[in-house]
C-alpha positions as CSV (number, residue, x, y, z in Angstrom):
1,M,0.0,0.1,0.0
2,K,1.3,3.3,-0.8
3,H,2.8,5.4,2.1
4,Q,2.3,2.2,4.2
5,E,5.7,2.9,6.2
6,T,4.3,6.3,7.2
7,L,0.9,4.8,8.4
8,D,3.1,2.2,10.3
9,T,5.0,5.0,11.8
10,L,1.8,6.9,12.9
11,A,0.3,3.4,14.6
12,E,3.5,3.3,16.6
13,M,3.6,7.1,18.1
14,S,2.3,7.7,21.5
15,D,-0.7,9.9,22.0
16,E,1.4,12.9,23.1
17,D,3.6,12.6,20.1
18,L,0.6,12.4,17.9
19,I,-0.8,15.5,19.4
20,V,2.5,17.3,18.9
21,L,2.5,16.1,15.3
22,F,-1.0,17.5,14.4
23,E,-0.1,20.8,16.3
24,R,2.8,21.1,13.9
25,L,0.9,20.2,10.9
26,S,-1.9,22.6,11.6
27,V,0.7,25.5,11.7
28,H,2.2,24.3,8.3
29,V,-1.0,23.7,6.6
30,S,-2.4,27.0,7.2
31,G,-0.2,28.4,4.6
32,R,-1.4,26.1,1.8
33,D,-4.0,26.9,-0.8
34,R,-7.6,26.6,-0.1
35,S,-8.3,23.4,-2.4
36,F,-5.6,21.6,-0.2
37,R,-6.9,22.9,3.1
38,S,-10.5,21.7,1.8
39,A,-9.2,18.2,0.7
40,L,-7.4,17.8,4.2
41,R,-10.4,18.6,6.0
42,S,-12.4,16.0,4.1
43,A,-9.9,13.5,5.0
44,L,-9.6,14.3,8.5
45,F,-13.3,14.4,9.0
46,P,-14.9,11.8,6.7
47,Q,-18.4,12.7,5.3
48,K,-20.0,9.7,6.8
49,R,-19.3,11.1,10.4
50,L,-20.6,14.8,9.5
51,R,-23.4,13.8,7.3
52,K,-26.0,15.8,9.3
53,H,-23.5,18.8,9.6
54,Q,-22.7,18.7,5.8
55,D,-26.4,18.7,5.0
56,K,-26.6,21.9,7.1
57,I,-23.9,23.4,5.3
58,G,-25.5,22.3,2.0
59,G,-28.6,24.2,2.9
60,C,-26.6,27.3,3.6
61,R,-24.8,27.1,0.3
62,A,-28.1,26.6,-1.3
63,F,-29.5,29.8,0.5
64,V,-26.6,31.9,-1.0
65,A,-27.1,30.6,-4.5
66,Q,-30.6,31.5,-4.4
67,H,-30.5,34.8,-2.3
68,G,-27.1,35.9,-3.0
69,F,-26.3,36.4,0.8
70,I,-26.6,34.6,4.0
71,T,-26.4,35.9,7.8
72,L,-26.9,34.2,10.9
73,H,-30.3,35.5,11.6
74,H,-31.4,34.4,8.1
75,A,-29.9,31.0,8.8
76,K,-31.8,30.5,11.8
77,E,-35.0,32.1,10.4
78,N,-34.7,29.6,7.5
79,K,-34.1,26.7,10.1
80,L,-30.6,25.9,8.1
81,I,-29.1,25.8,11.3
82,D,-30.2,25.1,15.2
83,A,-32.1,28.0,16.7
84,N,-29.6,27.8,19.6
85,T,-26.4,28.0,17.4
86,A,-23.8,30.3,18.9
87,S,-22.3,33.2,16.9
88,A,-18.8,31.5,17.5
89,T,-20.1,28.1,16.2
90,W,-21.8,29.9,13.3
91,L,-18.2,31.6,12.2
92,R,-16.2,28.4,12.8
93,C,-18.4,25.6,11.6
94,F,-20.7,27.3,8.6
95,I,-19.0,30.5,7.4
96,R,-15.2,29.3,7.6
97,P,-15.9,26.4,5.2
98,L,-17.9,28.4,2.9
99,L,-15.4,31.1,3.0
100,E,-12.5,28.5,2.0
101,E,-14.7,27.0,-0.8
102,G,-14.9,30.6,-2.1
103,V,-18.8,30.3,-1.9
104,I,-19.1,33.6,0.1
105,E,-17.1,36.5,1.0
106,E,-17.7,39.0,3.9
107,Y,-19.6,42.2,2.9
108,G,-18.5,45.5,3.8
109,Q,-21.6,46.7,5.5
110,R,-23.2,45.2,8.5
111,W,-26.9,44.5,8.7
112,K,-29.0,45.8,11.7
113,G,-31.8,43.0,12.2
114,P,-34.5,42.1,14.8
115,N,-32.6,41.9,18.3
116,T,-29.2,42.9,16.4
117,R,-27.3,45.2,19.0
118,G,-24.3,47.2,18.6
119,T,-22.7,47.5,15.4
120,G,-24.8,45.0,13.4
121,M,-24.7,41.5,12.2
122,K,-22.1,40.5,9.5
123,V,-23.3,39.7,6.0
124,Y,-21.8,37.2,3.8
125,T,-22.4,37.4,0.2
126,R,-21.8,35.5,-3.1
127,P,-18.5,37.2,-4.5
128,G,-19.3,40.2,-6.3
129,T,-22.8,40.3,-5.3
130,T,-24.8,43.4,-3.9
131,P,-27.0,41.9,-1.2
132,S,-30.8,42.5,-1.6
133,L,-30.7,43.5,2.1
134,F,-29.2,46.7,1.0
135,S,-31.0,46.9,-2.5
136,T,-32.3,50.2,-3.7
137,Q,-35.2,48.3,-5.6
138,H,-38.7,49.6,-4.4
139,L,-40.4,47.0,-2.3
140,P,-44.3,47.4,-1.4
141,G,-45.2,48.5,2.0
142,F,-43.3,49.3,5.2
143,S,-40.5,47.0,6.7
144,L,-41.0,46.3,10.5
145,I,-37.1,46.0,10.4
146,T,-35.8,48.9,8.4
147,D,-39.0,51.2,8.5
148,A,-39.6,50.4,12.2
149,S,-40.6,54.1,13.1
150,R,-42.9,54.6,10.0
151,C,-44.6,51.2,10.6
152,A,-45.2,52.2,14.1
153,K,-46.9,55.7,13.1
154,V,-49.2,54.2,10.7
155,F,-50.0,51.2,13.1
156,I,-50.9,53.9,15.8
157,E,-52.4,56.6,14.1
158,Q,-54.6,54.6,11.4
159,V,-55.2,51.2,13.5
160,L,-55.1,51.6,17.3
161,S,-56.8,55.0,17.1
162,K,-60.0,53.3,15.8
163,P,-62.9,52.9,18.3
164,N,-63.4,49.3,17.7
165,R,-59.8,48.5,18.4
166,M,-59.8,50.2,21.6
167,R,-62.1,48.0,22.7
168,K,-60.4,44.6,21.6
169,G,-56.6,45.3,21.2
170,F,-54.6,42.4,20.0
171,I,-54.7,40.1,23.0
172,K,-54.8,36.6,21.3
173,D,-51.7,34.7,20.4
174,G,-50.8,35.4,16.9
175,E,-53.5,37.8,16.4
176,L,-51.4,41.0,15.8
177,E,-49.2,38.8,13.4
178,M,-52.2,37.9,11.5
179,F,-53.5,41.3,11.3
180,L,-50.1,42.7,10.1
181,V,-49.6,40.1,7.7
182,N,-53.0,40.7,6.0
183,A,-53.1,44.4,6.3
184,K,-53.6,45.9,2.7
185,S,-53.7,49.2,1.1
186,G,-54.5,49.5,-2.8
187,G,-54.0,45.8,-3.1
188,E,-50.4,45.9,-1.5
189,S,-49.3,44.7,2.1
190,V,-48.7,47.8,4.4
191,F,-46.3,45.7,6.5
192,R,-43.4,43.6,5.6
193,D,-40.9,41.4,7.6
194,V,-43.5,40.2,9.7
195,S,-42.9,37.4,12.3
196,D,-43.3,36.8,15.9
197,E,-39.6,37.8,16.4
198,T,-39.7,41.0,14.6
199,I,-43.1,41.9,16.1
200,R,-41.9,41.5,19.7
201,D,-38.9,43.5,18.8
202,W,-40.6,46.2,17.0
203,L,-43.2,46.7,19.8
204,E,-40.8,47.0,22.5
205,S,-38.1,49.3,20.7
206,T,-40.4,51.4,18.7
207,V,-44.1,51.1,19.2
208,K,-44.0,51.4,23.0
209,P,-41.8,54.7,23.1
210,M,-44.1,56.2,20.5
211,L,-47.2,55.1,22.1
212,T,-46.2,56.5,25.5
213,E,-45.7,59.9,23.7
214,K,-49.0,59.5,22.1
215,K,-50.8,58.9,25.5
216,D,-49.4,62.4,26.8
217,E,-50.9,64.0,23.5
218,D,-54.3,62.2,23.8
219,P,-55.6,60.4,26.6
220,K,-57.8,57.9,24.8
221,F,-54.5,55.9,23.7
222,R,-54.0,55.1,27.7
223,V,-56.1,52.1,27.2
224,Y,-53.2,50.5,25.7
225,H,-50.5,48.1,27.0
226,V,-47.8,46.5,25.2
227,H,-46.3,43.2,26.3
228,G,-44.7,40.4,24.2
229,A,-46.4,40.3,20.7
230,K,-49.5,41.6,22.2
231,V,-51.3,44.9,22.5
232,S,-53.9,44.7,25.6
233,V,-56.6,46.9,26.3
234,S,-57.5,48.2,29.9
235,M,-60.0,50.9,30.5
236,V,-58.7,51.9,33.8
237,G,-56.8,55.4,33.1
238,G,-58.3,55.3,29.5
239,L,-61.7,56.1,28.0
240,N,-63.5,55.8,31.3
241,E,-61.7,58.7,33.1
């Protein structure tokens, strides 16, 4: 067998010597080209053992091919990876292999999605592609993510101001989500990027502060209370005053 002497030598080495050997090899390999590193990874970690993980990477690869970009949020939202996947695991186990394959590259602009704090979330795109996240193409309606303030203003002034809504609110599970998804104006959707996650973030970060100001201007809005993905109604301190 080719290289049998090398295999025999490895079999005779102690555990400590093997660890040192692989440490030295990892330093040496880091300077090799992408194709060699990819081939080495496949050899060290046979696909049979990593079938489930390889399937997830394949899902991410397909998402990039279809949409031209990927982020940690979109990978979780589309169930390409587990919802509890940490950002460090995402970078090490998913992004790094795709970068080395040349499938993606890091985009220069970060994306502020739901529950994204600080400087924003890293965006990875198909090489040479401008992600649709930052596209100037006109899309109907307002996004709960990128047009949060405008959505909140429309929601408060045109929805929560209605007398029948002041009696009912949105207190059932999923009720507000269904309303926002189905809201139309001129045959087009009024709200975009609607999900339980985006609604919760939007209500807490944008609607709640704007509604607090509105209550000072117009006491009738004091009937409303924002919590979770719901807007409940209480007559105390509101219309019955």
